[in-house]
C-alpha positions as CSV (number, residue, x, y, z in Angstrom):
1,X,49.5,-58.5,40.2
2,X,46.6,-59.5,38.2
3,X,44.2,-58.7,41.0
4,X,45.6,-55.2,41.3
5,X,45.3,-54.7,37.5
6,X,41.7,-55.9,37.6
7,X,40.9,-53.5,40.4
8,X,42.6,-50.6,38.5
9,X,40.6,-51.5,35.4
10,X,37.4,-51.5,37.3
11,X,38.1,-48.1,38.7
12,X,39.0,-46.8,35.2
13,X,35.8,-48.1,33.7
14,X,33.8,-46.6,36.6
15,X,35.5,-43.2,36.1
16,X,34.9,-43.3,32.3
17,X,31.2,-44.2,32.8
18,X,30.7,-41.5,35.3
19,X,32.4,-39.0,33.0
20,X,30.3,-40.1,30.1
21,X,27.1,-39.7,32.2
22,X,28.0,-36.6,34.1
23,X,30.0,-34.4,31.6
24,X,27.1,-33.9,29.2
25,X,25.1,-32.7,32.1
26,X,27.8,-30.4,33.3
27,X,28.9,-28.7,30.1
28,X,26.7,-26.8,27.7
29,X,27.7,-24.8,24.6
30,X,25.6,-21.9,23.5
31,X,25.7,-20.2,20.1
32,X,26.0,-16.5,19.7
33,X,22.2,-16.0,19.3
34,X,21.4,-18.3,22.3
35,X,21.2,-17.7,26.0
36,X,20.8,-20.1,28.9
37,X,18.3,-19.5,31.7
38,X,19.8,-21.4,34.8
39,X,17.6,-22.9,37.5
40,X,19.3,-24.2,40.7
41,X,17.0,-26.5,42.6
42,X,14.0,-24.8,40.9
43,X,15.2,-21.2,41.8
44,X,16.1,-18.8,39.0
45,X,19.8,-18.2,39.1
46,X,20.2,-16.0,36.1
47,X,21.0,-15.9,32.4
48,X,24.4,-17.1,30.9
49,X,25.9,-17.3,27.5
50,X,27.0,-17.5,24.8
51,X,29.9,-19.8,24.9
52,X,30.8,-22.6,27.3
53,X,28.5,-23.1,30.4
54,X,29.3,-25.3,33.4
55,X,26.4,-26.7,35.4
56,X,26.2,-28.7,38.6
57,X,24.7,-32.1,37.7
58,X,21.3,-32.9,39.1
59,X,21.2,-29.5,40.9
60,X,21.3,-27.2,38.0
61,X,18.9,-27.1,35.0
62,X,19.3,-24.9,31.9
63,X,16.6,-23.8,29.4
64,X,17.8,-22.5,26.0
65,X,16.4,-19.2,24.8
66,X,16.7,-18.2,21.1
67,X,17.3,-14.4,20.6
68,X,16.7,-14.4,16.9
69,X,13.6,-12.8,15.4
70,X,10.7,-15.3,15.4
71,X,8.0,-15.2,12.7
72,X,4.5,-16.5,13.2
73,X,1.5,-16.5,10.8
74,X,-1.7,-15.1,12.2
75,X,-4.5,-17.3,10.9
76,X,-7.2,-15.8,8.7
77,X,-9.8,-13.9,10.5
78,X,-13.3,-12.9,9.5
79,X,-13.5,-9.1,10.1
80,X,-16.4,-6.6,9.7
81,X,-15.0,-3.0,9.1
82,X,-16.5,0.1,10.6
83,X,-18.4,0.8,7.3
84,X,-20.0,-2.7,7.5
85,X,-17.8,-4.4,4.8
86,X,-17.1,-8.1,5.5
87,X,-13.6,-9.3,4.7
88,X,-11.0,-12.0,5.4
89,X,-7.5,-10.9,6.5
90,X,-4.4,-12.6,7.7
91,X,-1.1,-11.1,9.0
92,X,2.5,-11.9,9.9
93,X,4.1,-11.0,13.3
94,X,7.8,-10.6,13.9
95,X,9.1,-10.6,17.5
96,X,12.1,-11.5,19.7
97,X,12.1,-13.3,23.0
98,X,13.8,-11.2,25.7
99,X,12.7,-13.2,28.8
100,X,11.2,-16.6,28.2
101,X,10.6,-17.2,32.0
102,X,7.5,-15.1,32.3
103,X,5.2,-17.0,29.9
104,X,4.7,-20.7,29.5
105,X,4.2,-21.0,25.7
106,X,5.2,-17.7,24.2
107,X,4.5,-18.8,20.6
108,X,0.9,-19.7,21.4
109,X,0.4,-16.7,23.6
110,X,1.7,-14.2,21.0
111,X,-0.4,-15.9,18.2
112,X,-3.6,-15.7,20.2
113,X,-3.1,-12.0,21.3
114,X,-2.3,-11.2,17.6
115,X,-5.5,-12.7,16.4
116,X,-7.6,-10.8,18.9
117,X,-5.8,-7.5,18.2
118,X,-6.1,-7.9,14.4
119,X,-9.9,-8.3,14.6
120,X,-10.2,-5.4,17.1
121,X,-8.1,-2.9,15.1
122,X,-9.5,-3.7,11.7
123,X,-13.0,-3.6,13.0
124,X,-12.4,0.1,13.9
125,X,-11.1,1.0,10.5
126,X,-12.9,1.7,7.2
127,X,-12.3,-0.2,4.0
128,X,-10.7,2.8,2.2
129,X,-8.4,3.3,5.2
130,X,-7.4,-0.3,5.2
131,X,-6.6,-0.3,1.5
132,X,-4.8,3.0,1.3
133,X,-3.2,3.4,4.7
134,X,-1.8,-0.1,5.3
135,X,1.4,1.3,6.9
136,X,-0.6,3.2,9.5
137,X,-2.6,0.2,10.4
138,X,0.5,-2.0,10.6
139,X,2.1,0.4,13.0
140,X,-1.0,0.6,15.2
141,X,-1.1,-3.2,15.4
142,X,2.6,-3.4,16.3
143,X,2.2,-0.9,19.1
144,X,-0.8,-2.6,20.6
145,X,0.6,-6.1,20.5
146,X,4.0,-5.0,21.8
147,X,2.3,-3.2,24.7
148,X,0.4,-6.3,25.6
149,X,3.3,-8.7,25.2
150,X,6.0,-6.6,26.9
151,X,5.1,-7.9,30.4
152,X,5.8,-11.4,29.0
153,X,9.3,-10.6,28.0
154,X,8.5,-10.4,24.2
155,X,9.5,-7.6,22.0
156,X,7.3,-7.2,18.8
157,X,9.3,-5.6,16.1
158,X,6.8,-5.6,13.2
159,X,3.3,-6.6,12.2
160,X,2.3,-6.8,8.5
161,X,-1.3,-7.3,7.2
162,X,-0.5,-9.7,4.4
163,X,-3.7,-10.4,2.5
164,X,-7.2,-8.8,2.3
165,X,-9.9,-10.9,0.7
166,X,-13.1,-9.0,-0.3
167,X,-16.4,-10.5,-1.5
168,X,-16.9,-10.6,-5.2
169,X,-19.9,-8.2,-5.0
170,X,-17.6,-5.7,-3.3
171,X,-14.9,-6.1,-5.9
172,X,-17.5,-5.4,-8.7
173,X,-18.8,-2.3,-6.9
174,X,-15.2,-1.0,-6.4
175,X,-14.5,-1.6,-10.2
176,X,-17.6,0.4,-11.1
177,X,-16.6,3.2,-8.7
178,X,-13.1,3.3,-10.2
179,X,-14.6,3.4,-13.7
180,X,-16.9,6.3,-12.8
181,X,-14.0,8.1,-11.3
182,X,-11.9,7.8,-14.4
183,X,-14.9,9.0,-16.5
184,X,-15.3,12.0,-14.2
185,X,-11.6,12.9,-14.6
186,X,-11.8,12.5,-18.3
187,X,-14.7,14.9,-18.5
188,X,-13.0,17.4,-16.3
189,X,-9.8,17.3,-18.4
190,X,-11.9,17.7,-21.6
191,X,-13.8,20.7,-20.1
192,X,-10.5,22.3,-19.0
193,X,-9.1,21.8,-22.5
194,X,-12.2,23.5,-24.1
195,X,-11.9,26.3,-21.6
196,X,-8.2,27.0,-22.5
197,X,-9.1,26.8,-26.2
198,X,-11.9,29.3,-25.8
199,X,-9.5,31.7,-24.0
200,X,-7.0,31.4,-26.9
201,X,-9.9,32.0,-29.4
202,X,-10.9,35.1,-27.5
203,X,-7.3,36.4,-27.6
204,X,-7.1,35.7,-31.3
205,X,-10.4,37.5,-32.0
206,X,-9.2,40.5,-30.1
207,X,-6.0,40.6,-32.1
208,X,-7.9,40.2,-35.4
209,X,-10.4,42.9,-34.5
210,X,-7.4,45.3,-34.0
211,X,-6.1,44.5,-37.5
212,X,-9.0,43.7,-40.0
213,X,-6.5,42.7,-42.7
214,X,-5.6,39.7,-40.6
215,X,-9.0,38.2,-41.1
216,X,-8.6,38.4,-44.9
217,X,-5.2,36.7,-44.6
218,X,-6.7,33.9,-42.5
219,X,-9.4,33.5,-45.1
220,X,-6.9,33.1,-47.9
221,X,-4.9,30.6,-45.8
222,X,-8.0,28.5,-45.2
223,X,-8.8,28.5,-49.0
224,X,-5.2,27.3,-49.6
225,X,-5.6,24.5,-47.1
226,X,-9.0,23.4,-48.8
227,X,-7.4,23.4,-52.3
228,X,-4.6,21.1,-51.1
229,X,-7.1,18.4,-50.2
230,X,-7.9,17.7,-53.9
231,X,-11.7,17.6,-53.4
232,X,-14.2,18.1,-56.3
233,X,-16.4,20.3,-54.2
234,X,-15.2,23.4,-52.5
235,X,-17.2,25.5,-50.1
236,X,-16.5,29.2,-50.4
237,X,-17.6,31.1,-47.3
238,X,-18.8,34.7,-47.9
239,X,-17.6,37.2,-45.4
240,X,-20.2,38.6,-43.0
241,X,-19.6,42.2,-44.0
242,X,-20.1,41.4,-47.7
243,X,-23.4,39.7,-46.9
244,X,-24.5,42.8,-44.9
245,X,-23.8,45.0,-47.8
246,X,-25.7,42.8,-50.3
247,X,-28.7,42.6,-47.9
248,X,-28.7,46.4,-47.4
249,X,-28.6,47.1,-51.2
250,X,-31.5,44.7,-51.8
251,X,-33.6,46.2,-49.0
252,X,-33.1,49.8,-50.4
253,X,-36.1,50.8,-52.7
254,X,-35.4,52.0,-56.3
255,X,-36.2,55.7,-56.7
256,X,-37.2,56.9,-60.2
257,X,-35.2,59.6,-61.9
258,X,-37.0,63.0,-62.4
259,X,-35.7,63.2,-66.0
260,X,-37.2,59.9,-67.1
261,X,-40.1,60.2,-69.6
262,X,-43.6,59.4,-68.4
263,X,-45.6,56.7,-70.1
264,X,-48.9,58.2,-69.2
265,X,-50.7,60.5,-71.7
């Protein structure tokens, strides 16, 4: 009886050991964002998941594939723009893995192709375009990188140029340019204001010329404004027509009257 119990115990222990060793190799649990690429004797069998996956021990091998968006930082690159401006730029690439079988190290491959594309695209753009049309350049980078990585089973969803570092001399030159531009706009606004003021003065002069009494009323209003300032000295302008009359009377020679007695003998 003891011998039979010992044999049964040995069998139970063997079965438990086999289960402990074999079951972890037979059963895989994949999350919702994971897929399993199954290889049977080295041959691609297909993709399974998510959920519970059963494998044949020793025969089958599974490689996990994460379907979430992966983010990689593109190292800083020294770039010379089309208008010969040196700068240092870096970027961020967002992509998803669709088929991880086609490339050995998709992270390294995507990072290297992103660095090469970043230098190439920014080298064809001018500085003003890079600073003012960042969205357009990001879209061009995304299209080029996605087209190159598509045969690898990688879908690039977005590329963002994160930082643009310019030399200090270029920053000072851009500051001077911005200051000159602001001065030019200020002068244009001042000239436009003077132009509109001159137009209004012309309209006022035409209205006053139609009604001469309006000029006298304006003169009296100006005198009232001067008197309200409580100054000791008041400048009284003389109307132009009055000055003309005085000048005409002075220039006219004095003619002697015929009835005046003569002083000569």
